[in-house]
N, C-alpha and C positions, 0 to 999 in steps of 0.2 A: 423141467424149467417151470411148467405151469404150477406144480405143487409149491415150488420155491416162491413164486410170485404170490400165491394164495397165502402162504405162511407169513410173507412180509406184510401183506395187507392186513392180516389178522394182528400181527405184532404192532402195526401202527395204530390200531384201534384199541390197544390195551389201555385202560383208564389209569390215570395217575394215582399211585397209592395214597390213601388218606393221610398216612404219617408224613408224606413229603409236603403236602399243603399245610398240614398242622405245624411242621417245622418252620416253614416260611412265615406263617402267621406269628409263631412264637418268637422268631427272630425280630420281626418288625415290632412286636410288643416290647421286647427287651430293649431295643434301641430307643423306642419312644419313652420307656421308663427311665433310661439313662439320661435322655435329654431333659425330662422333667426334673430329675434329681439334680442335674447340673444347674438348671435354671433356679431351682430352689436354693442351692448352695451359694450362688453368686448374685442373686437378685438384690439390688440395693434396698436399704430400709426406706420406708415412706418419709422418714424425717429428712433424708437427703433429697433436696428438691431441685437444686441447680443442675442443668443437663450435663455440664462438664464434670461436676462432682459425682453425679450418678455414673457417668462413664468411668471416671477414675476409681470409684468404689468397686465397680464390677471388675476392673482390671486388677486391682490390688487383692480382691478376694481370690481371683484365679491364681495370682502370683503366690499368695500365702499358702493356698492349698497345695500347689505344685511344690513349693519350697519344703513344706512338711513331709509330703509324700516322698520326694527325692531323698531327703535326709534319712528317713526311716528305711527306705529300700537300700540305700548305700550302706548303712550300718548293718542291715541284715546280711547283705552279700559279703561285706568285709568280715563279719563274725564267722560265717561259714568258711571263708578262706583262711582265717586265723586258726580255726579249729583243725582244718585239714593240714595246714603247714606247720604251725607252731605247737599245736596241741592244747591251746588254751583259748578261752572265750574272750571276745573283745569287751564284753560287758563288765569285766572286772577292772578295766582301766578307768582312771579318774577322769581323763579328758572325754571319754565317751559319755559320761554322765553330765559333764559340763555342756556338751553338745545337745544332749537330751533336754537339759534345762533350758537352753536357748530355743529348742524346738517347742517346748511347752509354752514359752513366752510368745512365740510366733502364733501358736494356737490361741493364746489369750488375746493377742491383737486382732485375730480374725473374729473372735467373739465380740470385741469392742466394735469392730466394723459392722458386724451383723446387727448390733444394737443401735446403729446410726451415728456413732462417734467417729466420723470419717477422718478428720484431721488429727485427732488424738491417736487413733490407731495407726495412722501412717507415720506419725512422729515416733511412736514406740517401736514400730517395725524397723524404721531406719536405725534407731538406737540399738536394737538387737542385732541387726545386720552388721553394724559396725563393731559391736563389742565381742560377739561370739567368735567370728572368724579370726579376729586379731588377738584373742585371749586363749582360746582352746589349744592351739598348737604348742603353746609354751607351758601348759600346765604340767605335762608329764615328761615330754622330751623336747627341749628347746631347739634341737637341731633337726627335728623331724620334718616340719612343714614351713620352712622359711618362705617358700613361694606363695603361701596362702596370704601373705601381706598384700598381694595384688588385689585381693577382694576388698581392699580399702576403697576402691573405685565405686563399689556397688552403692553405698549410702548416698554419695552425691548424685549419682544417676537417679536413684529413687526420689531424692529430694527435688531434683529438677523438674519432675513431673507435676509436683503439687505446689512448691513454694517458689518465692522470688529468687532472683540471682544472689541477693545478699544472704538469704538463708542457705542457699546452696554453697556459697563460699564459706559460711560458718561451719556447715557440716563437713566440708572438705578439710578445713583447717583442723577442726576437732578430731576427725578420724585420723589424719596423718599425724597429728600430735600424739594421740593415743598410741598409735603404732610405733612412733619414735620413742616414746617413753618405755614401751615394752622392750624395744631393742637395746636401749641404754641400761635398763635394770636387769634384764635376763642374762644369765651367765653364758653368753655365746662366744664362740671364737671370733677373732677379728675378721676373718674371711666372711663368715655368715653375717656379721654386722654390716660389712661393706655391701654384700649382696642385698641385704634388707633395705639399706638406704638407697641403693640404686633403684630397687623396685618402688620405693616410696616417692622418689623423684619422678619416676615415670607416671605414677598415680597422680602426683601433683600437677604435672604437665597436662595429662589427659583430663583431669578435673577442671583445670583452667580453660582448656579448649572447650569443654562442655559449657562452662559459664559464658564464654565469649560467643559461642554458637547460639546459646539461649538468648543472650542480650540482642544479638543481631536479628534473630527470629522475632523477638519482641518489637524491635524498632521497625522491621519490615511489616509486621502485622499491624502495628499502629498506623503506619503510613498507608497501608491498604485500606484500613477501616476509615481513615480520614478521607481518602479519595472516594470511598464508597458513600460516606455521608455527604460529601460535596456533590456527588453525582445524584444522590437521592434528592438533595435539596434543589438542585437545578431541574431535575425531572418534575418535582412537585410544583416548582415555580412555572415551568413550561406548561404543565398540565392545567394549572389554574388559569394561566393566561389564555390557553386554548379554550377552556371552558367559558371564560368571560366573553371571548370573541364569538364563540358559537352561540352563546346565549343571546347575543345582540344581532345575530345574523338572520337574514330571511331565508337562507338556504338550509338544507338538511344534510347531515353527514351520517352515512350508514356504513358499518363494517360487517362483512360476512366471512365465514370460513370457506374452505374450498368446496363445500357442499351447498353453499348458499344460505346457511342458517345465520340469522342476525346475531352478532356478538357485541355490537356497539351502536349506539344511536346518540347523535348530538345535534345541536342547532334547533331550528323551529319545527321540530317534528310534529308536536301536538297541534301547533297552530296551523300547520299545513294539512295534516291528515285527520285531525280530530281524535286520534288515539294517543295514549301516553306511551312513553318508551317501554315501561314495564309490561304493557300489554303485547308488545311486538318482539321483545327480546327473546331469543331462543326459537322463534318461529322462522319458517322459510321465507326468504325474500319474495319468492314466486307466489306465496299465498296472498300477497297484497295486490298482485297484478290481475287484470281482467283475463279470463281464460283464453280469449281470442289472441291476446298478445304473448301468452306464456311460451309457446313453442319457439317463437322468434327470439325472445329475450334469453331463453335457456341456451339456444345455439350460440348466441353472441357471448354469453357468460362462459360456456365451455371453450370457445375460441380464445377468450381472454386468459383462461388458465393455461393454455398451451403457449400462446404468444405473450410472454411476460412483459416484453418491452412495449407492447402496443397498448394504447388507451382506447377505451370504448366510449363513443358518444351515441346515445340512442334516446328514444322516447317510448313511453308506454302509458296506458290508461289504468287507473285504479280508483276504487270507490272511497269516497270520504265517509266518515262515520255517519253523516246525516243523509247519505244516499247519493249525493252528487258524484258525478264522474269527473275525475281530475286527469289532466294531462301532465305527466311528469317528464321533465327533461333530465337525463342522467349522464354524468361524466364519470367513468369508472377506470380504476387503475389496479393492477395486480401487485400487491405488496406482501404477498405470502412469503414468510421466511425472513422478512426484514426485522431487525431488532427493534423492539418496542412497538411494532405495528402488527405484522403477521396476520393481515386481513386483506380481503378484496374491498377496496374503499370506493364508495359511491357518493358523489356530490349531487344532490337532487334539488330540483327547483320546480315549483308549480308554475307551469306555463299555460294554464287553462285560459286565462284572459287573452293571451296572445293568440292561442288557437281559435278562440271564439271570434276574435277580431279578424283573423285570417279567413275564417269561415264566413263571417258577415261580408267581408270584402269580396270573397269568391261569389257568394250569392248575389251581391249587388252588381258585380260585373256581369254575371250570368243574366240577371234581370235586364240590365242595360242592353246587352247583346240581343236578348229576346225582343225588346222594344224596337231596336234598330231593324231587326229582321222583319217584324210585323209591319213597320212603316215602309220598309223597302217593298214588301209584297203589296201593300196598299197603293203605293206609287206605281208599281208595275201594272196593277189592275186598272188604274185610271188611264194609263197610257194605252 
């Protein structure tokens, strides 16, 4: 057993073979290279500046590349199947070359997109997507792929991403019209023609629903933007009103985060403290307070964070810019998490004059009491 334990310990200390770590590094390098290649292939041209157009250009670049790749893979797989079953290659059929021609046109639209011609490339891509699927099946064998007429829905869907509802309706009508013309002119049996028109009716209904959904989305989006603009205007008006009121107020309004760092200053801050708002923003509230008062104020601040419904009324001393010591009366409320606030709000007022008056009154009363005491002692001594 001891030998087995020793062998196990030695086995656990066997270093990792160098080729294993090299393989992991090579795998990560390959993935990074593929990601860079993908970004290079789909990155929008600098000429495309609008954010929605850049997003659309990236999406259509991916779609075009996938479209071309899928077509070529399907043709390659079908060619091997044809050779294995029929004994002839698919590449001798005329409809295969029609599909390849359409694929080359898709590649051309991709190059246009890479050159920054976003809307032109999308329009050409829609045209190719409409013409090739609706034409290729009838080139060689009219009865072969009548179900491919369902692809007439693809162009309107593509158009709905870029163009207005009127353009989508035009693409839908043009696509269904092209397919209907092919059905009427192609030598098809009546049953196939009936099936084809049923498919086109379904495409027409689906396209109509797409247009209705797009228009409804557009109406809802416009209403949302209108409400947003109204809210922004009301907020700006309210903010301006608050700024005017604070500008004429003798009090100071200070907002801090949960750690006590100042995030907002309003009111007569500079007139009260001698410091500008920019000099104090981002600094801790406790930096302004005299060290002897900081422990008590920090405890009260922490309690306010815990008891959210409670308001804090307290006083502290802080230094004016000119060196004078100010007495500050503070009323604080926890508004962390409230929309539009998200601060601990302090309403501050300089009460130094009141405190001096109170101190003068206290000293005067003490002086009067001392005088009374001395007179009483003098009277007692005479007696």
